[in-house]
C-alpha positions in Angstrom: 82.6 115.6 106.7 84.4 115.0 103.2 87.9 116.1 102.6 89.8 116.0 99.3 87.5 113.6 97.8 108.4 93.2 73.3 110.5 96.0 75.9 107.7 95.3 78.1 108.5 91.3 78.1 112.5 92.5 79.0 111.4 94.7 81.9 109.6 91.8 83.6 112.5 89.2 82.7 114.8 92.0 84.6 112.0 91.6 87.5 112.4 88.2 87.6 116.0 88.3 87.5 115.8 90.5 90.3 113.8 88.1 92.4 116.2 85.4 92.2 119.3 88.2 93.4 117.4 89.1 96.5 117.0 85.7 97.2 120.7 84.9 97.1 121.9 87.4 98.8 119.3 87.7 102.0 119.8 85.8 105.2 116.0 85.5 105.3 114.5 82.4 103.6 110.5 82.5 102.8 108.4 80.4 101.7 104.3 80.6 100.9 102.2 77.8 100.7 98.1 77.7 99.9 95.7 77.4 103.0 92.3 76.5 101.4 91.1 78.5 98.6 92.8 81.9 98.9 94.6 81.9 102.7 98.3 81.7 101.9 100.8 81.0 104.8 104.2 82.6 104.7 107.3 80.9 106.5 110.2 83.0 107.1 113.6 81.3 108.4 116.4 83.4 109.5 119.1 81.5 107.7 122.2 83.7 109.1 124.4 83.3 111.9 123.0 86.3 114.3 119.2 86.7 115.4 117.4 89.3 113.4 115.0 91.9 114.9 112.8 93.2 112.3 110.1 96.0 112.0 107.0 93.8 111.9 104.2 96.9 111.3 103.1 96.8 107.7 105.5 93.9 106.6 104.6 90.2 105.8 104.5 89.5 109.2 101.8 91.8 110.2 98.2 91.3 110.4 97.1 94.7 109.0 96.0 94.6 105.5 99.2 95.6 103.9 100.9 94.2 100.2 102.4 90.8 101.7 102.0 89.2 97.8 101.7 90.0 94.1 99.0 88.2 92.5 98.8 87.3 88.6 96.4 85.7 86.9 97.2 82.8 84.5 100.5 80.8 84.4 103.3 82.7 83.2 105.5 84.2 86.1 106.9 80.4 87.0 107.6 79.8 83.4 109.2 83.4 83.3 111.5 82.6 86.2 112.8 79.4 85.0 112.7 79.7 81.4 113.5 83.2 80.6 115.8 82.1 77.9 113.1 80.5 75.9 110.2 82.7 76.6 111.7 85.9 75.1 109.4 86.8 72.1 107.2 84.1 73.0 105.4 85.1 76.3 103.5 88.5 76.7 104.2 90.9 79.7 103.4 89.2 82.6 103.1 93.1 84.1 99.5 93.0 82.4 98.3 89.9 84.1 99.1 91.8 87.8 95.8 91.8 90.0 95.6 95.5 91.5 96.4 95.3 95.1 93.1 97.1 97.1 94.6 97.1 100.5 96.2 100.0 102.7 99.1 102.0 102.3 100.6 103.2 105.5 103.4 106.0 106.6 105.3 104.8 109.6 107.0 107.2 112.1 111.1 106.6 111.3 112.1 107.6 114.8 110.8 106.6 118.3 109.3 103.4 117.1 107.4 100.8 119.8 109.1 97.8 120.7 105.7 96.0 119.7 106.3 96.9 116.0 109.3 94.7 116.1 109.8 91.1 116.0 112.9 89.2 116.7 113.7 86.0 114.3 116.4 84.2 116.2 119.4 82.6 114.0 118.2 79.4 112.2 114.3 79.4 113.5 111.1 79.8 111.5 108.6 82.3 112.0 105.0 82.5 110.3 101.8 84.1 109.4 98.9 83.7 107.4 96.3 86.0 105.4 93.9 85.9 102.8 95.3 86.9 99.5 91.9 87.3 98.5 90.3 90.1 100.9 93.2 92.2 99.0 93.3 91.7 95.6 90.1 91.0 93.0 90.1 87.0 92.6 86.2 87.0 91.3 87.2 85.9 88.0 88.7 82.3 89.6 90.6 80.1 88.0 94.7 80.2 87.4 96.8 82.5 89.5 100.5 82.7 90.5 101.4 84.1 93.6 104.9 85.7 94.7 106.1 87.6 97.9 109.2 89.8 97.3 110.1 93.1 99.4 112.2 93.6 102.4 112.1 93.4 106.1 113.8 96.5 108.1 115.3 95.9 110.9 117.0 97.2 114.1 120.2 96.2 116.5 118.6 93.5 119.2 118.3 95.8 122.3 117.5 99.0 120.2 114.7 100.1 118.0 116.4 102.3 115.3 116.3 101.4 111.9 119.4 100.3 110.8 119.0 98.9 107.3 116.8 96.5 105.5 116.9 92.9 104.2 115.8 91.7 100.9 113.5 88.7 100.8 111.6 86.8 97.8 109.9 83.7 98.2 108.9 80.7 95.8 106.5 81.3 93.3 103.2 79.1 93.9 100.5 78.3 91.1 97.3 77.6 92.1 93.1 77.6 91.1 90.7 79.7 92.9 87.1 79.4 93.1 86.0 83.0 92.0 82.7 82.9 94.5 84.5 82.0 97.2 86.9 84.7 96.4 84.4 87.0 96.1 82.8 86.7 99.2 86.3 87.5 100.9 87.1 90.8 99.0 83.3 91.9 99.9 83.7 91.3 103.5 87.1 93.4 103.9 85.9 96.2 101.7 82.4 96.6 103.4 84.2 97.8 106.7 84.5 101.0 104.5 80.4 101.6 104.7 80.9 101.6 108.3 82.7 104.8 108.8 81.1 108.1 109.3 82.7 111.3 108.5 83.8 112.1 112.3 87.0 114.5 112.4 86.1 117.4 114.8 87.6 119.9 117.1 91.5 120.1 117.2 91.6 117.0 114.9 89.5 118.6 112.3 91.6 122.0 112.5 94.7 119.5 112.3 93.3 117.7 109.4 92.3 120.5 107.7 95.7 122.6 107.8 97.6 119.3 107.0 95.7 119.4 103.6 96.3 122.9 103.0 99.9 122.5 103.6 100.5 119.9 101.6 98.9 121.7 98.7 101.8 124.3 99.2 104.1 121.9 99.4 103.2 120.0 96.3 102.9 123.5 94.6 106.6 124.6 96.0 108.2 120.9 94.8 106.7 121.0 91.3 108.7 124.5 91.0 111.6 122.8 92.6 111.6 119.8 90.6 111.3 121.7 87.1 114.9 123.6 87.8 116.7 121.5 90.7 118.8 119.2 89.2 120.4 118.6 92.3 117.4 117.9 94.1 116.1 115.6 91.6 119.3 113.6 91.4 119.3 113.5 95.5 115.9 112.2 95.5 115.4 110.2 92.2 118.5 109.5 91.1 118.4 111.4 87.6 117.0 114.6 86.3 115.7 112.5 83.1 112.4 111.6 85.4 111.9 115.5 85.8 108.4 115.4 84.1 107.2 112.6 85.8 108.0 113.9 89.1 106.6 117.4 88.2 103.1 116.0 87.4 102.8 113.9 90.4 103.5 117.1 92.5 101.1 118.9 90.2 98.5 116.6 90.8 98.8 116.4 94.7 98.5 120.0 94.4 95.5 119.9 92.6 93.9 117.0 94.9 94.9 118.7 98.1 93.4 122.4 96.4 90.2 121.7 98.3 89.0 120.0 101.5 85.3 120.0 100.4 85.8 117.4 97.3 88.1 114.7 96.3 89.4 111.9 98.7 87.5 111.2 102.2 89.5 111.8 105.2 88.9 110.3 108.3 90.1 109.7 112.3 88.5 106.6 112.5 90.8 103.9 112.8 88.4 101.6 110.8 90.8 98.8 109.7 92.8 99.0 112.8 95.9 99.7 111.4 96.8 102.8 113.9 99.5 101.3 115.8 103.0 100.7 116.5 104.1 103.7 114.7 101.5 104.2 112.1 101.0 108.0 111.6 98.2 107.4 108.8 97.1 105.2 105.8 95.5 105.1 102.6 92.7 102.7 101.1 94.0 103.6 97.4 91.3 102.2 95.9 88.4 104.0 97.6 89.8 107.7 97.9 90.3 106.9 101.4 92.7 108.3 104.3 93.0 107.9 108.0 95.2 110.2 110.1 95.9 108.1 113.4 96.5 109.4 116.6 100.0 109.9 116.4 99.3 112.1 113.2 97.9 114.3 116.0 99.8 113.8 118.7 103.4 113.3 117.8 103.8 115.7 114.5 104.2 119.0 114.5 101.9 120.7 111.6 104.9 121.7 109.6 109.0 121.2 110.2 111.8 123.2 109.1 114.2 120.4 110.2 115.8 118.7 107.0 113.8 115.2 106.3 111.7 115.4 109.3 108.2 114.2 109.4 104.9 116.3 110.1 101.1 116.8 109.2 101.8 118.4 105.8 104.2 116.1 104.8 102.3 113.0 105.7 99.3 114.3 103.7 101.3 114.7 100.8 102.7 111.4 101.2 99.2 109.7 101.7 98.1 111.7 98.8 100.7 110.0 96.3 98.9 106.8 97.4 95.7 107.4 95.6 95.3 105.6 92.3 94.3 108.7 90.3 97.3 110.5 91.6 100.6 108.4 91.4 99.4 104.9 92.8 102.6 104.8 94.9 104.1 102.1 97.2 105.7 102.1 100.6 109.5 100.9 99.4 111.8 102.8 101.7 110.6 105.1 104.8 112.8 107.8 105.6 116.0 109.6 103.9 118.9 107.0 104.0 115.8 104.1 102.6 114.4 106.2 100.3 117.6 107.7 98.7 119.1 104.0 98.4 116.2 103.2 96.3 116.8 102.6 92.1 115.1 105.7 89.9 112.3 103.3 89.5 111.4 102.4 92.8 111.7 106.0 94.0 109.3 107.1 91.1 107.1 104.7 93.2 107.6 105.2 96.8 105.7 107.6 98.5 108.5 109.0 101.0 110.2 110.0 97.9 108.3 112.8 97.3 107.2 113.6 100.8 111.2 114.1 101.7 111.9 115.8 98.4 109.2 118.5 99.3 109.8 118.4 102.8 113.4 119.1 102.0 112.3 122.0 100.1 110.1 123.7 102.4 113.1 123.3 105.0 115.6 124.8 102.7 117.7 121.5 102.8 
């Protein structure tokens, strides 16, 4: 069953500067290297004096098809990083050359995370992970590409599974040439899995899925109204009132998308991409309007919660809907209230949980 069916250059320079700042401030030293045509090996070294217990799920260390690198067509990123003083007014905006990510966006539990979702990186030690950039980025054009990994790893204290904060990281930039035909084969092999999925939600799972979608529509409508008038809430979750129109627009799009359970994005209850583990509630394949509710969505989440900043089925449906390319194409830059409200305004606007938390807070009267 189907459910839901010149200034730019300066922004690039600022992004490049943030990469260097993240590298200097972090105890994580991340290096990436090419393996074969489009494979990448990432080596993560803990340069600090203490062991670091990081959340592996959804991160650079996870085998699940999440975004682990940024890929740019051409050879401008490295020049921008090292010669920013020389390139102003010369290079075009590198973001125009960024290759779209076509993998999974997850919603994680923010409490009661399983031990299997963590990995400890001992002080002075290195761990590694390998993945294929061509599976999740369309590199069929072939030729020159530049690749960088930038993000943050959430961590817990040794002996605990409670998230205490996050550690930023940024890798080196690698320049490579890709065989387009080989890259096309890798991309298709990943996305052909989608064709094997059946419309399989039934019984109580079907009921919960439909109710979650309907609840998301009501949440989004109420959130759009609140964002139109509540300055304090906008500042709390997005840092400023100047983004009011953008936030309202996203909530209105979510409300429209979730207003029907017979058209729009497709919801499934089969874990076709093997991503439903270690605290994952649901995930989205934004490029194909494809959303999966995981077993934890049904077993561990209430339909709705009046507790401030709690997770529930309706806010999870809203979270996942913002990931859709035609809605907001959001990333997952901060899970939970503390992480989400610590984001910059630009990042909050691109963070699915910022919208879910805002809407849930309106519902709960926070």
